[in-house]
C-alpha positions in Angstrom: -8.3 -9.9 -12.0 -9.3 -9.7 -8.3 -8.8 -6.3 -6.6 -7.2 -6.1 -3.2 -6.9 -3.2 -0.7 -5.9 -2.3 2.8 -8.3 -0.2 5.0 -6.9 2.2 7.6 -9.4 3.6 10.1 -8.6 6.5 12.4 -10.4 7.0 15.8 -11.1 10.7 16.0 -11.8 10.5 19.7 -8.2 9.4 20.4 -7.1 13.0 19.6 -3.8 11.7 18.3 -1.6 14.5 17.0 -1.1 14.4 13.2 2.6 13.5 13.2 2.0 10.7 15.7 -1.0 9.5 13.7 1.2 9.1 10.6 3.6 7.0 12.6 0.8 4.8 13.9 -0.6 4.4 10.3 2.8 3.2 9.0 3.3 0.9 12.0 -0.3 -0.5 11.7 0.1 -1.0 8.0 3.4 -2.9 8.4 2.0 -5.0 11.2 -1.1 -5.9 9.3 0.9 -6.8 6.2 3.3 -8.9 8.2 0.5 -10.7 10.0 -1.4 -11.2 6.8 1.7 -12.5 5.0 2.2 -15.2 7.6 -1.5 -16.3 7.4 -2.4 -15.6 3.8 0.7 -14.8 1.7 -1.2 -15.0 -1.6 -3.4 -12.1 -0.6 -0.3 -9.9 0.2 1.5 -11.0 -3.0 -1.6 -10.0 -5.1 -2.0 -6.7 -3.2 1.7 -5.9 -3.8 1.5 -6.9 -7.5 -1.5 -4.6 -8.2 -0.6 -1.3 -6.6 -1.1 -1.6 -2.9 -4.4 0.2 -2.8 -5.2 1.8 0.6 -8.4 3.4 1.8 -8.6 5.7 4.9 -11.7 6.2 7.0 -12.5 7.7 10.4 -14.8 6.7 13.2 -16.0 9.0 16.0 -15.6 6.7 19.0 -13.4 3.9 20.4 -16.4 1.6 20.5 -16.9 1.9 16.7 -13.3 1.0 16.1 -13.5 -2.0 18.5 -16.8 -3.2 16.9 -15.2 -3.2 13.5 -12.2 -5.1 14.8 -14.5 -7.7 16.4 -16.5 -8.1 13.1 -13.3 -8.6 11.2 -12.0 -11.2 13.7 -15.2 -13.1 13.3 -14.8 -13.0 9.5 -11.1 -14.0 9.8 -9.9 -10.7 8.3 -6.4 -9.7 9.3 -6.3 -6.7 11.6 -3.7 -4.6 13.5 -4.7 -2.1 16.1 -2.4 0.7 17.4 -3.0 2.4 20.7 -1.7 5.9 21.6 0.3 6.7 24.7 -2.8 6.8 26.8 -3.7 3.3 25.7 -6.6 4.5 23.6 -7.2 2.7 20.3 -6.1 5.2 17.6 -5.6 3.3 14.3 -7.1 0.0 13.1 -5.8 -1.5 9.9 -7.6 -4.2 7.9 -6.1 -6.5 5.4 -4.8 -6.5 2.8 -7.7 -8.5 1.5 -10.1 -8.7 -1.3 -12.0 -5.5 -1.8 -15.4 -7.3 -1.8 -14.5 -8.8 1.6 -13.5 -5.5 3.1 -16.4 -3.6 1.7 
């Protein structure tokens, strides 16, 4: 059995309030799943079938978040980024995809 997960990364420097951050996480997760389903529906189906594993991480700066997004785009990993009201990247969601790909 192949393991799938979704990775949610919070940008600490965005200073997004907790309640708003939760909204952004849900929105980013849904956007990433929707995008991934259109591009790689078998990945989403397997992720849904085996528990919808999610991992949350945090970075200190906008640049780290954007660097990760760039790396993922080059590796053709589905991403969704959510900016706060000040247009600062707050949440980056990767996948769902194979754990070994996201690790």
